[in-house]
N, C-alpha and C positions, 0 to 999 in steps of 0.2 A: 386177924393174922397171929398166929401164936408167935412168930419171930419179928413181930411188928418194929420196924424202925421208929425211933424217936424223933430223929431231925434230919431232913434231907437238904444238902447243899445242892443248889440248881446251877450248875457250871455253864451257864447260857444266859442269853437275853431274849428281849422281844417276846413275839407271841408264844414260840415253844416254852421259853422260861415261865409265863403265866399259865400255859396249859398244864405244865407239870404242877404248878404250886395248887393249881385248882383241884386238881386229881389228888395230890397228897392231903390237901384240907378235907376231902370228903373221906378220906381214909383215917382222919383223925390224927394225921402226922404234922408236926411242925416243919416250917421251911425256911431256910436261910437263902437269900438273895444275894449274888455277887453282881457288881456293875462297875463299868467305867465312868469317868467324869462326865462324860457326854451323855450317859444314860440315867444320870440322877434322876430325872422326871419321869423315867419310863414307869409305865403301871405295874410292871413285875416287880419293881422295888417298891412300890408302895402298898402291894397286896401281900408280900412275904411277911412273915412273923419277924425276920430280923433281916437287915440288909449291910453288906461290906463293901467298900470301895476297894477296887483292886488295881486301879491305875489310870493312865490317860486313856483318851479315846481310841486311838488306833489299836486293833485287836492283838497285834504283836506285843503290845505294852500292858495288855489287860486279859482279855478272854483266852488268849493262847499261852498265858504265862503261868506255867504248872505251879511254880513256887509260890506264887501270890495266891492262887486258888487253895493250895494245900494249906498254907498259913490261915486263910479264912476258915477253912474246915477245921482246923485245930482251936481258933478263936471261939467259933460257935460251937465246938464240941458235937460235931455231926456223926453219925454212924453209916452215912451213905452219901454218895454223889450221883446225881442224873446229870449226864453229859448233854442230853437234848439232841440236836443234829448239827453238823457243821463243828468248827472249832475243833474241840479235842474229843469228840465222840467216838472216832475211829483210830485213835492214836493208842497203840498196845502199850507204849511205855507210861502213858498216863495211867492206864488201867492197872499196870504192875505197881506204880508207885501209890495208888489208892489201897491196893491190897496191901503192900508193905506197911502201910500206915495204919492198919486195921479198920479201914473205911471201905464199905462195900460200894463197888463200881456197879451202876445199875445198867447193865449190858452183858454181853458175852465176855468169855475170859480173854486174857490178853493173847493167849496162844491163838485163839480161832480169829480174833481181829487181825493179828498178824498175819495168817495164813491167807485169809479171804481178802485182806486189804492190798496183798500183793497180787495184781491181776493176772500176771503171769502165773504164779502159784495156785491161784484160785481156779484158772482154766485148766491147769493139770489135775486139780483135784476133782473138778467136774468130770474130766474124761476119765479119771480112775474108777468113778463111781457110775458111769454110764450115761451121765447127761450129755446130750448133744452139744457140741461146740463147732463154730465155724471153722474151715480148713485154715491153717496158718503155721506159724513158725513153731518149733517145738520148745523154744525158749527164749531167752534175750538175744536180740539181735544187735551184734556189736559195730559191723561196719556197712557202709554204703554199699560195698561189693556184695556182701551178704544178702542184703537187702533186695537187691535186683535179682539174685540166684532164686530167693524164695517167692519173690513176686511172679517170676516168669513160671516157677513151679505150680503155684495154686492159680495163677492167671489174674489178670486185672479186671475190674478195679481192686484195689486193696486199701486196708486202713491200718496206719501206723498209730498206735498206742502206747501211753506212758504206762509202765508196769506199775508205778504207784499212784496213778492217776485217779481222777474222779471229776464229777462236776462238769465233763466235756472239755477239760483242759489237758493238753499233752495230746491230742488226738488230731490226725491230719490224714486226709484221703488222698490217695494216688490213683489217678483214672487211666495212667498210662504211664511207660517208661520214662517218658520225657519229664513227668512231674514228680517222680519217686524221689529222686535226689534231694530235690528242694524240700518236699514234704517230710523225708526223714530227719533231715537236719533241723527243721524248725520245730518238729514234734519234740526232739531231744532237748532243744533250747529251752522250750517253754516247760518240759517236764523239770529240767533243772531248776528253772526259776520258781516253780510253783510248789515242786516236791524235794527239791534238794537231791534229785536222783535223775540221771539222763537215760536210764534203762528204758528201752522200749521193745516190744513185739509186733509181730505184723499178722493180720487175720484178713481173709477174704471180706471184702465189704459187700454185704447184702444190700441190693439195690432195692429201693422202695420199700424199705422196712417198717415194721410196726414195733414200738417199744411197749412190751407188755411185763409187768412185775407181779410176782406173787407174794402176798403177806404171809409170812410165817411165824409162829410163836412156839416156843418149846420151854418145858419146866425140868426140873431135877429129879422129877418122878416118873419120867419114861413117856410122858406127854409130848408130841411132837406133831402139829397140825398146821394146814393151810387155811387161810380164811379168805380164798378168792383172789381173783387178779385184779389189777388196776390198769387201764389203758392210759399210757403216758405220752402217746404219739405226738400230741399237739405240742410242739416245742420249737423254739427260735435258738438257733446256735447252741444246740445241746442243753438248753435251759426249758425246763418244762412252764408251760402257760396254762394248760387246762389239762384236767386229769377227771377220769370217769370210771365208775365200776356198775354193772359188769361191762367187759369190752364189747363194743357191738361187732368186733371181728371175728372172735373165737366161736367155733362151733362146740357143741358138747364134747364131741370126742377128743378135741385138740384141748380143750379146757381140763379134761379129766387126765389126759396125757402129760401136761404141763404141770398139773397139781402134783400127781404121783412122783414125778421127777424131782418136783421141789422139795418135798416130804422125804424122799430118799437121800437127798442131798445134805437136808438138814440133821437128819439123824447119823448119817455116816460121820459128820464132823464132830458130834457131840456138841450140838449148838444149843444154847440155853438163852432165853429172853426173846425180844421181838428183832426181826429183821426182814430183808426182802431179798429175793432172787430174781434178777432181771434178765430178760430175753429180748432178742430179736425175732420178730416172726415175719416170713415172707409171705407173698400171695398165694403159695402152694402148701400153705399149713405146715411148713417146716418151721421149728423153733431151735434157737441156738443160745447156749447159756453165754450171757455178757458178763455179769458181775455178781457179787453179793454185797448189800450194804449191811453191815453189822450194827444197826442203830435203828431208831423210829424214824419213820419217813415223813417229810413235810406233808405229803397227802395222805396220810393215815386216816383224817377224819372221814372220808368217803366210805372206807371199809366198816369204821365204826357205826355209820349210818345205816348201812345195809345188813350189817351183823348184830347190832344191838348191844354193842360191847364198848368197853373203855379200854384201848390199848395201853394207856399210860398207868392206869391202876394195875393191868395185867403184868406190866414190866416191874413195877414195885413190888408186886405180890410174889413174882418169880425170883426176884432177886432176895426176898426176904426168906427164901426156902419153900415157900407155899406152892401147892399145885394150882394149875389153871383153874380158873372158875368154872363151874359145871355148865353155865349157860354160854360159855365162850366154847369149851369142847364139844358142845352139842349144837352149837349155832348153824342156822341155815340162812343162805342169802335171801334178802327180801326187798324188792323195788329196785329203784336205780339212783345213784348219786353222783353229783358232778362238782368239781372244785375250780375255782379260778384263783389262780395267785394273783393278788392287787400288789403291784410294784409301783415304787415311786419314781416313774420314768415317763418321758414324752414319746409316746408310740409313733407320732407323726414328725419326730426330728430323730429317726434313727435311735430310737429308744435310749436317749440319752438320759443319764441320772437327773433326778430332780428333787434334791434334798431341800430342806427349809421348814417354815413353820406352817402348820396345818391351821388356816384360819377358822374353818368349820368343817366338821365332821359329822355325817349321819349315816349309820349303819342301817342297811336294808333289815328288814323283819318280816312277819308274818309266816304263815304256815309252811313248815318244811325248810325254813332258812336259817343258817348256822352262819356266825361270824367269829372267826378266830382272830383276834387283833390286840395290840398293846398300845395303840395310838387314840387320840382324843383330841377334841378341839383345843388349839393353844399347844399342842405337842410339836416339838422342834425335831424334824427327822435328822439325824445325824449323817455326815457324808462318808463314814468310815466303814459301813457294813454292807450286807447284801441289802437291795433295794425293797425287798418284800416288806409291805407294811400290814397286810391283812389276807386272810384267806376266805372267801366266800364260798360256802358250801350249801348246796341244797340237795333235797331228797324228793323223790316222788314215787308213786306206785309203778309206773312205766317211764320208759326213757324219754318219751315225748311230753309226759308230764314234768319231768325234771328240766327238760331243755326250755319248755314255756316258763317255768318258775325261775331259772337262771335268768333268762331274758327280763323278766320282770324285776328280779333283784338287783340286777346290773344298772337298771334304769333308776332305781332307788339309791343306789350307793352313791352318796354324795362327799366328795372332797375339795375344799378350795384352798388356796395357797400354794399349792403344789400340783404338778402333773400326775396323773396316774395311768395306768393301762387298761382301765375299764371300758373306754371307747373302742378300743381294738378289740377286746374279748368280746363286746356285743357285736362286732362285725361278725367275729368267727363263728358264735352261738347262732346267729341269723343265717348263716350261710348254709346253701344246699349241702355241700360236701361234709359238714359237720351233722346236719340233720340226717344225713343218710348214713353216716358212720363210715364215709368213704374217704378216709385221710391217713396219711403216713408221717414219719418224721420229717419229710422233705415238704410236707405241704405249706407250711408258714412261709418258708423261704421262697417256694414257687409262687405263692400268692402276693407275697410282698414284690417280687421281681415283676409281677405281671401287671400291676395296677398302678396307676399314676394318681388317681383321686380316690378317696374313700367312698366305696360304693353306697348307695341308698340301702337302707334296710329292706329286706324282702317281706311281704306280709306273711303272717303266719297264723293258722288256725289254732286258737287255744283249745287244747283237748279237755275234756271232762274228767275231773278227779274222782 
């Protein structure tokens, strides 16, 4: 790279911090990790070239503390910061501060983050550029009375959404007039608590929807491309459990239309770096813009597997002013990939958190299996952060091969000392609805409501590779 960075500070923790460190090392770039007191034994701290403690365990006192992170950047004399996902990754003020300190923020501009981070403004931007959106309010809904008027106009059911929201927070459905008032005020309270803003808007609720996101990447040389879709419909309480690419739902016509809309929106806002454009898709092949994530996604590895690329390296290249790699620009999808997010939770006790010491850890292996994680035997899972401890990714030449490989990989994945979600994910992978690709974002909730005891796994014919 002509404009190669010398030293990148990774303003995150866990597996994504480790993922960035590894990519940077392969590019010959030094890395500086930051860590909380609770993360002193995390693998990303051990494998970075330098590591600086930025505060106590709670994220508000460490990973969300901008002044501590910028002080670490000054101490380490870094010339770029990679924010990972979560924490400060979609904070436009943090991006502005980085630039003001002559430190490159590895992501899009603060202006784009601000525009697309405000869900109401992002929706208006999509409308402006001809990307389909669900019927809804023209802007922020200020009062309960206004909410009733809009809901009557577009028809029930509706969804109340926090304008500054994300991660499923600040969202409440209202199936009828009787439930609208309560949903409206609950969404506003949660939005204020999570995002320090109680602004909400209203959309028509798409029933039985599928959650499809398109990976986009753009540079400063006029290149803006999409790298295919990921199906993220297998989720619980708006939190993804399993993702796959390509989607078993999309026809080639629908895939083409969504890809074209994604590239058009990306170019129209002057986007640079990696991001995703997220849609809801109904059973009639109608798709509706939902939001744009202006960062790398948790589930980016499955796109890497089917496209043969390294998206973190592309992020670094783009931020350094380089064009996208030729093999990325001209990549074609090949095969099928599935990811399971392994969380430290008890799936048979209402998914309650399960922090604590990992007494024994054994990662799955073999052909077509990848594990992204920061944990190991003896590691103490802290109680302060998201419960994800690993991402189990498999690749196969066909979807049935990938499913069989994930079933095998889940059976090998061993963690003792804490509970994990692997038994429940094994249930899902083995279920006819998943194997047939017949699932939507409501499937997990309906499945949990319908079952009293864990079902016995179904017999499955193992396909030839």
